[in-house]
C-alpha positions in Angstrom: -13.5 3.6 13.3 -15.0 0.4 12.6 -17.9 0.2 9.7 -21.3 -1.8 9.3 -21.3 -4.0 6.4 -24.3 -2.0 5.4 -22.6 1.5 5.7 -19.6 -0.2 3.4 -22.3 -1.6 1.3 -24.1 1.6 0.8 -20.7 3.8 0.2 -19.9 1.1 -2.3 -22.5 1.9 -4.3 -22.9 5.7 -3.8 -19.2 5.2 -5.4 -20.2 3.6 -8.2 -23.3 6.0 -8.6 -20.7 9.2 -9.0 -17.9 7.2 -11.0 -15.8 7.5 -7.8 -13.4 5.5 -6.3 -13.5 3.8 -3.0 -10.7 3.4 -0.6 -11.2 1.1 2.4 -8.0 1.2 5.1 -8.2 -1.4 7.3 -5.6 -3.7 9.1 -7.5 -7.3 7.9 -7.9 -8.1 4.0 -11.5 -8.5 2.8 -11.2 -11.9 2.7 -11.1 -12.0 6.7 -14.1 -10.0 7.3 -16.6 -12.8 6.1 -19.4 -10.0 5.7 -22.9 -11.7 5.7 -24.3 -9.7 3.0 -23.8 -11.9 -0.5 -23.4 -8.6 -2.4 -20.9 -7.1 -0.4 -19.0 -10.2 0.0 -19.1 -10.3 -3.9 -17.5 -6.8 -4.4 -15.1 -7.8 -1.8 -14.1 -10.7 -3.7 -13.4 -8.6 -6.7 -11.7 -5.2 -5.4 -7.7 -5.1 -5.6 -5.8 -5.2 -2.6 -2.6 -3.0 -1.8 -1.0 -3.6 1.6 1.1 -1.1 2.6 4.5 -2.5 4.3 6.6 -1.0 7.4 9.4 1.5 5.9 12.3 0.2 5.3 15.7 2.4 7.1 16.1 4.4 3.4 12.5 5.4 3.9 12.4 6.0 7.3 15.2 8.2 6.8 13.8 10.2 3.9 10.5 10.6 5.9 12.2 12.4 8.8 14.4 14.5 6.3 10.7 15.2 4.5 8.8 16.5 7.4 11.3 18.2 9.6 12.1 20.0 6.1 8.7 20.8 5.6 9.0 22.9 9.0 11.8 24.0 8.0 14.1 22.2 9.8 17.9 20.9 7.7 18.7 17.6 9.7 22.1 16.0 9.1 22.8 12.5 7.7 24.1 11.6 11.3 21.1 12.9 13.2 19.0 10.6 10.7 20.9 7.8 11.1 20.9 8.0 15.0 17.2 8.0 14.8 16.8 5.3 12.4 19.1 2.8 13.9 16.6 3.5 17.3 13.0 4.0 15.9 10.3 1.9 15.4 9.7 0.8 11.7 6.2 2.3 11.2 5.0 5.5 9.6 3.0 6.4 12.9 6.5 6.1 14.8 7.9 8.2 12.5 5.1 11.2 12.5 5.5 10.9 16.5 9.1 11.3 16.7 9.0 14.7 14.1 5.9 16.1 16.3 7.8 15.1 19.5 11.1 16.4 18.8 9.8 19.8 17.0 8.1 20.6 20.3 10.6 19.5 22.5 13.1 21.9 20.6 10.6 25.1 20.7 10.3 24.5 24.1 13.6 23.9 25.5 14.6 26.5 23.0 17.4 24.2 21.6 18.5 23.4 18.2 17.5 19.3 16.7 20.3 17.6 17.1 21.5 14.0 17.9 21.6 14.9 22.0 18.0 16.4 21.5 16.9 13.4 19.5 18.1 10.6 22.4 16.3 12.4 25.2 12.9 12.8 22.7 13.8 8.6 21.8 13.7 8.2 25.5 10.9 9.9 26.3 9.0 7.6 24.0 10.4 4.7 25.6 12.6 3.8 22.7 15.8 3.4 24.5 17.0 3.6 28.1 18.9 7.0 28.1 20.5 5.9 31.4 22.2 3.2 29.9 23.0 4.7 26.4 26.4 6.1 25.4 25.6 7.4 21.8 
């Protein structure tokens, strides 16, 4: 949710008063904001910036294993390799896939495996199941 400059400025000051850090999450760097408030502009200029890149294949593999493992579902390296090779490179895509495959397994009373992964990825629009061979 986008916040006004005034809200950000007041949140910044409130965080400073109680000696707590303020985390601002955005898809643009502060230099792209061009705030009108000079005080906010100077604070943003002095702010450390951390950029989160899209996950690589290794991280996607670990995320799938961890997220499904947290639900008590163990996966094989082959299963994860199948998904990693096909899924969008984003954290949200991995979380969405995990939710959808878990729901599909419960609804269909099926084990989580490559066949179910293929169906879920097809439903997500990631692969065209009618033309996939494996």
